[in-house]
C-alpha positions as CSV (number, residue, x, y, z in Angstrom):
1,X,15.0,9.2,-5.4
2,X,14.1,9.2,-9.1
3,X,11.5,6.3,-10.1
4,X,10.2,4.4,-13.1
5,X,8.9,7.2,-15.2
6,X,12.2,8.8,-14.9
7,X,14.1,5.6,-15.5
8,X,12.4,5.3,-18.7
9,X,13.0,8.8,-20.2
10,X,16.6,8.2,-19.1
11,X,16.4,4.9,-21.0
12,X,15.0,6.6,-23.6
13,X,16.3,9.8,-24.3
14,X,20.0,9.8,-24.5
15,X,20.8,12.1,-26.8
16,X,23.6,15.1,-26.1
17,X,24.3,14.3,-22.3
18,X,23.5,17.8,-22.0
19,X,21.4,18.2,-18.3
20,X,19.1,20.9,-17.3
21,X,20.3,24.5,-16.1
22,X,20.4,24.4,-12.2
23,X,18.3,27.7,-12.6
24,X,15.7,25.3,-14.1
25,X,15.5,22.5,-11.6
26,X,15.3,25.4,-9.0
27,X,12.7,27.1,-10.7
28,X,10.5,23.8,-10.7
29,X,11.5,22.9,-7.7
30,X,10.0,26.4,-6.2
31,X,6.8,25.8,-8.2
32,X,6.1,22.3,-6.3
33,X,6.9,24.3,-3.0
34,X,4.3,26.9,-3.6
35,X,1.7,24.3,-5.0
36,X,2.0,22.0,-2.3
37,X,1.6,25.6,0.1
38,X,-1.7,26.9,-2.1
39,X,-3.3,23.1,-1.8
40,X,-2.7,23.0,2.1
41,X,-4.5,26.7,2.0
42,X,-7.4,25.8,0.2
43,X,-8.0,22.5,1.8
44,X,-7.1,20.3,-0.9
45,X,-3.7,18.7,0.6
46,X,-3.4,16.8,3.7
47,X,-1.2,19.5,6.1
48,X,1.2,16.8,7.0
49,X,1.6,15.6,3.3
50,X,1.7,19.0,2.3
51,X,4.2,19.9,4.7
52,X,6.9,16.8,3.6
53,X,6.7,18.3,-0.2
54,X,7.4,21.7,1.4
55,X,10.7,20.3,3.0
56,X,11.2,18.1,0.6
57,X,11.2,20.8,-2.2
58,X,13.2,22.9,0.0
59,X,16.4,20.5,0.0
60,X,16.2,20.0,-3.9
61,X,16.0,23.7,-4.0
62,X,19.2,23.9,-1.9
63,X,21.1,21.2,-4.3
64,X,20.5,18.0,-2.1
65,X,19.2,15.6,-5.1
66,X,21.7,17.7,-8.2
67,X,22.9,14.0,-9.0
68,X,19.3,12.6,-9.6
69,X,18.0,14.7,-12.3
70,X,19.6,12.6,-14.6
71,X,17.5,13.5,-18.0
72,X,18.6,14.9,-21.4
73,X,17.6,18.2,-22.4
74,X,16.2,16.8,-25.7
75,X,13.3,14.9,-24.3
76,X,9.5,14.4,-24.7
77,X,7.6,17.0,-25.4
78,X,6.2,19.5,-23.5
79,X,8.9,18.5,-20.6
80,X,6.8,15.2,-19.2
81,X,9.9,13.6,-18.2
82,X,11.6,16.9,-16.3
83,X,8.1,17.5,-14.8
84,X,8.0,13.7,-13.4
85,X,11.7,13.9,-12.4
86,X,11.4,16.4,-10.1
87,X,7.4,15.0,-9.0
88,X,9.5,11.8,-8.1
89,X,12.4,12.9,-6.4
90,X,10.4,15.2,-4.3
91,X,7.7,12.4,-3.1
92,X,10.7,9.9,-2.1
93,X,12.2,12.2,0.0
94,X,8.5,13.2,1.2
95,X,8.2,9.7,1.7
96,X,11.1,9.3,3.9
97,X,10.8,12.5,5.9
98,X,7.7,10.7,7.2
99,X,9.1,7.6,8.2
100,X,8.5,5.5,4.9
101,X,11.2,3.9,2.5
102,X,12.0,5.0,-1.2
103,X,9.5,4.1,-3.7
104,X,6.4,3.2,-1.5
105,X,5.2,6.4,-2.3
106,X,3.3,7.6,0.9
107,X,3.5,10.8,-0.6
108,X,2.4,10.1,-4.3
109,X,4.3,12.1,-7.4
110,X,1.2,12.9,-8.9
111,X,-1.5,12.9,-6.6
112,X,0.3,15.1,-4.3
113,X,3.4,16.5,-5.7
114,X,1.6,17.4,-9.1
115,X,-1.7,18.1,-7.6
116,X,-3.7,20.7,-9.5
117,X,-0.7,21.3,-12.2
118,X,0.2,19.5,-15.4
119,X,3.7,19.6,-17.1
120,X,1.9,21.8,-19.6
121,X,1.7,24.8,-17.3
122,X,4.4,24.0,-14.5
123,X,7.5,23.8,-17.5
124,X,6.8,27.1,-18.5
125,X,6.3,28.4,-15.3
126,X,9.7,27.2,-14.5
127,X,11.0,28.3,-17.8
128,X,10.1,31.8,-16.8
129,X,11.1,32.2,-13.7
130,X,14.6,30.7,-14.5
131,X,15.3,33.6,-17.1
132,X,13.8,36.1,-14.5
133,X,16.6,34.2,-12.3
134,X,19.5,34.5,-14.6
135,X,18.1,38.1,-15.8
136,X,19.9,40.1,-12.5
137,X,23.3,39.0,-13.2
138,X,22.7,39.4,-17.3
139,X,22.1,42.9,-17.1
140,X,24.6,43.7,-14.0
141,X,27.3,42.8,-16.7
142,X,26.2,44.5,-19.8
143,X,25.8,47.5,-17.5
144,X,29.2,47.1,-16.6
145,X,30.2,46.9,-20.2
146,X,28.5,50.1,-20.7
147,X,30.0,51.9,-18.2
148,X,33.3,50.5,-19.3
149,X,32.7,51.8,-22.5
150,X,31.9,55.1,-21.4
151,X,35.3,55.5,-19.3
152,X,36.7,54.7,-22.3
153,X,34.8,57.6,-24.6
154,X,35.7,60.1,-21.9
155,X,39.4,58.8,-21.9
156,X,39.5,59.2,-25.6
157,X,37.3,62.5,-26.3
158,X,40.2,64.8,-27.3
159,X,42.1,62.3,-30.1
160,X,40.8,63.1,-33.6
161,X,41.2,60.7,-36.6
162,X,39.2,59.5,-39.4
163,X,35.7,58.4,-39.7
164,X,34.9,55.4,-42.4
165,X,32.0,54.3,-44.5
166,X,32.0,52.0,-46.9
167,X,35.5,50.8,-45.8
168,X,36.7,54.1,-47.2
169,X,37.9,57.4,-45.7
170,X,34.7,59.4,-44.9
171,X,35.0,62.6,-42.2
172,X,36.5,63.0,-39.2
173,X,35.4,61.6,-35.9
174,X,37.0,61.1,-32.3
175,X,37.6,57.7,-30.9
176,X,35.5,59.0,-28.1
177,X,32.8,59.4,-30.0
178,X,33.3,55.8,-31.5
179,X,33.5,54.4,-28.0
180,X,30.3,56.6,-26.5
181,X,28.5,55.4,-29.9
182,X,28.9,51.3,-28.6
183,X,28.0,52.2,-25.2
184,X,24.7,53.9,-26.5
185,X,24.1,50.7,-27.9
186,X,24.6,48.7,-25.1
187,X,22.2,51.1,-23.2
188,X,19.7,50.1,-25.6
189,X,20.0,46.3,-25.5
190,X,19.6,46.4,-21.5
191,X,16.4,48.4,-21.8
192,X,15.4,46.0,-24.8
193,X,15.8,42.7,-22.4
194,X,14.1,44.7,-19.3
195,X,11.3,45.8,-21.5
196,X,10.6,42.1,-23.2
197,X,10.9,40.2,-19.5
198,X,8.1,41.7,-18.1
199,X,5.8,40.0,-20.6
200,X,7.7,36.6,-18.7
201,X,6.3,37.4,-15.6
202,X,2.6,36.4,-17.0
203,X,2.2,32.8,-15.2
204,X,-0.3,30.3,-16.8
205,X,0.1,27.9,-13.8
206,X,-2.9,26.8,-12.4
207,X,-4.0,26.2,-16.1
208,X,-3.2,22.4,-15.7
209,X,-3.3,20.4,-18.9
210,X,-4.8,22.8,-21.9
211,X,-5.2,26.1,-19.3
212,X,-8.9,25.5,-18.4
213,X,-7.5,24.6,-14.7
214,X,-9.2,21.0,-14.8
215,X,-8.5,19.7,-11.6
216,X,-7.6,22.7,-9.8
217,X,-9.1,24.8,-7.2
218,X,-10.8,27.7,-8.3
219,X,-8.5,30.3,-6.5
220,X,-5.3,27.8,-6.8
221,X,-4.2,30.0,-9.7
222,X,-3.9,32.9,-8.1
223,X,-3.1,31.5,-4.4
224,X,0.3,29.8,-6.2
225,X,1.4,33.3,-7.9
226,X,1.3,34.6,-4.4
227,X,3.3,32.4,-2.8
228,X,5.6,32.2,-5.9
229,X,5.8,35.9,-5.5
230,X,6.9,35.6,-1.7
231,X,9.0,33.4,-2.8
232,X,11.2,34.2,-5.2
233,X,10.3,38.3,-5.1
234,X,10.1,38.7,-8.7
235,X,6.8,40.5,-9.3
236,X,5.3,37.7,-11.3
237,X,1.1,38.5,-12.5
238,X,-1.6,36.3,-12.9
239,X,-3.4,36.0,-16.2
240,X,-7.2,36.5,-17.1
241,X,-6.7,33.9,-19.8
242,X,-4.1,30.6,-19.3
243,X,-5.8,28.9,-22.1
244,X,-3.5,31.7,-24.3
245,X,0.0,31.3,-22.0
246,X,-0.5,27.4,-22.7
247,X,-0.8,27.6,-26.7
248,X,1.1,30.9,-27.0
249,X,5.2,31.3,-26.2
250,X,5.8,34.5,-28.5
251,X,6.8,36.0,-24.6
252,X,10.2,33.7,-25.3
253,X,10.3,34.6,-28.6
254,X,10.5,38.5,-27.8
255,X,13.3,38.0,-24.4
256,X,15.3,35.6,-26.9
257,X,15.1,38.3,-29.8
258,X,16.3,40.7,-27.4
259,X,19.6,38.5,-26.3
260,X,19.9,38.6,-30.3
261,X,20.1,42.0,-30.7
262,X,22.5,42.4,-27.7
263,X,25.0,39.6,-29.6
264,X,24.5,41.5,-32.7
265,X,25.9,44.7,-31.4
266,X,28.5,42.6,-29.4
267,X,29.6,40.7,-32.6
268,X,29.4,44.6,-34.2
269,X,31.3,46.5,-31.3
270,X,34.1,43.3,-31.3
271,X,34.4,43.4,-35.0
272,X,35.1,47.0,-35.2
273,X,38.1,46.8,-32.5
274,X,39.5,43.9,-34.0
275,X,39.8,46.2,-37.4
276,X,40.9,49.3,-35.6
277,X,43.5,46.9,-33.8
278,X,45.1,45.7,-37.3
279,X,48.6,45.9,-37.6
280,X,51.3,45.7,-36.4
281,X,52.4,47.8,-39.4
282,X,50.5,47.5,-42.1
283,X,46.7,48.1,-40.7
284,X,44.8,50.7,-39.2
285,X,46.6,50.6,-35.2
286,X,44.4,53.3,-34.0
287,X,44.2,51.1,-30.8
288,X,45.8,48.4,-29.3
289,X,44.5,45.9,-27.3
290,X,45.5,44.4,-24.2
291,X,47.9,40.9,-25.1
292,X,46.2,38.1,-24.2
293,X,48.2,36.1,-25.2
294,X,51.0,35.7,-27.7
295,X,49.8,36.6,-31.3
296,X,51.0,33.4,-33.1
297,X,53.2,30.6,-33.1
298,X,54.9,32.1,-36.1
299,X,54.6,35.5,-36.8
300,X,56.2,38.0,-33.6
301,X,55.2,41.4,-32.8
302,X,51.3,40.4,-33.3
303,X,48.8,41.4,-31.1
304,X,45.8,39.1,-32.2
305,X,42.5,40.0,-31.0
306,X,41.6,37.2,-29.0
307,X,39.0,38.1,-26.6
308,X,37.0,39.9,-29.2
309,X,37.0,36.6,-31.6
310,X,35.8,34.9,-28.9
311,X,33.2,37.2,-28.2
312,X,32.0,37.2,-31.9
313,X,32.1,33.0,-31.7
314,X,29.7,33.2,-29.0
315,X,27.3,35.9,-30.7
316,X,27.3,33.7,-33.8
317,X,26.0,30.9,-30.8
318,X,23.4,33.1,-29.6
319,X,22.2,34.3,-32.8
320,X,21.6,31.2,-33.9
321,X,19.8,29.7,-30.6
322,X,17.9,32.6,-31.3
323,X,16.5,31.1,-34.2
324,X,15.7,27.6,-32.7
325,X,13.5,29.8,-29.9
326,X,11.5,31.4,-33.3
327,X,10.9,27.8,-34.8
328,X,9.8,26.0,-31.7
329,X,7.6,28.6,-30.8
330,X,6.0,28.5,-34.3
331,X,5.4,24.7,-33.3
332,X,2.2,25.2,-31.2
333,X,-0.9,22.8,-32.6
334,X,-3.7,23.5,-31.3
335,X,-4.2,23.6,-27.3
336,X,-0.6,23.1,-26.6
337,X,3.3,24.2,-27.6
338,X,5.0,20.8,-26.7
339,X,8.5,22.6,-27.3
340,X,9.3,24.2,-24.2
341,X,12.4,22.1,-23.1
342,X,14.2,23.3,-26.0
343,X,13.0,26.5,-25.8
344,X,14.2,26.7,-21.9
345,X,17.3,25.5,-22.8
346,X,18.5,27.4,-25.7
347,X,17.6,30.9,-23.9
348,X,19.0,29.8,-20.5
349,X,22.6,29.0,-22.3
350,X,22.5,32.0,-24.7
351,X,22.1,34.1,-20.9
352,X,24.9,32.0,-19.4
353,X,27.1,32.5,-22.3
354,X,26.5,36.5,-23.3
355,X,27.0,36.9,-19.3
356,X,30.0,35.7,-19.0
357,X,31.3,37.1,-22.2
358,X,30.4,40.6,-21.4
359,X,32.4,40.0,-18.3
360,X,35.4,38.9,-20.3
361,X,35.1,41.5,-23.0
362,X,35.1,43.9,-19.9
363,X,37.8,42.6,-18.2
364,X,40.3,41.6,-20.7
365,X,39.6,43.8,-23.6
366,X,37.7,47.2,-23.2
367,X,39.3,48.3,-19.7
368,X,42.8,47.7,-21.0
369,X,42.2,49.6,-24.7
370,X,44.8,52.1,-25.4
371,X,45.2,54.7,-28.0
372,X,47.1,55.3,-30.8
373,X,47.0,59.0,-30.9
374,X,50.0,59.7,-32.9
375,X,48.6,56.9,-35.7
376,X,45.3,58.5,-35.7
377,X,46.6,61.8,-36.5
378,X,48.7,60.4,-39.2
379,X,46.0,58.5,-40.8
380,X,44.0,61.7,-40.8
381,X,46.2,63.9,-42.1
382,X,47.0,61.4,-44.7
383,X,43.2,61.2,-45.6
384,X,40.5,62.8,-47.9
385,X,38.8,63.6,-44.8
């Protein structure tokens, strides 16, 4: 169902074998549907052709043509191959729905499916919407982790132990107070992600090539945003300056930074739990992590912090992806930033990794942590605290 443009891009960009995230493709097809509806409403697009585009877009959203999105996430700047891959699939399917044959393009990829759009506004808009699609589950998992940590804080409320600074004995603290502080830090991360996502709701769709709206009906921007709101329920917003949105990707930097800060906190918490679990005889051993696998193939009795170690790996990866987003956003030349594909891939990948990691961390580690109250008291009584 794809055409010549996609085939050329497929031949040219054989880099990673990684394909676009499903949520990104769904967002892009949703934009095509909303654009067709807007152009029909504004009497720019023949209703018969427009309705075929809407129907074909729905089928893409349903996943019927996933196998034909064949392009690598690393590709030509701005994501023109992504945009044309989607345009060609929808145009071919719409042509078929109207009784034509594949490749005849009764419905044209550019003139009909891409009407009043450009890669330069469609791909950033799809990226924003895809992020907002994924955000709900990420926030839900982060809240569950926060609640799990608060539950442990209450469970350990009366367990007195040594507080430590500079790796040295400091003053007394309770194990519950430690866990409560972890919960509060996750709560702040949740607020930060939600707050930074607000700017992503401002859309540049309708700005076309450089944000001036050339080739689009004067009311296209407000009409397509209205349609996208009806289709997504994301509280999306119009913008007074589409030129700025075409050039400036700092909204992605801000949101990516909130993911980085979540990763920093998760890494810190996971590392601290590993330290508190250290032992079984010669370490702190103030808490006991759930044993999810044998700790060693040679040394018996170990309960390795396997889950926290995996958490830390993912966090390092997310922190690295944030740096990629930062660099990509800085590469904005005159009227356009062409780095949206790599921004989309890294943010969406981090969101998926962190969502899965939060769930694993809660279910396989936090919920099953036990305190060794006797050990906590023993170390407290021996310490300068």
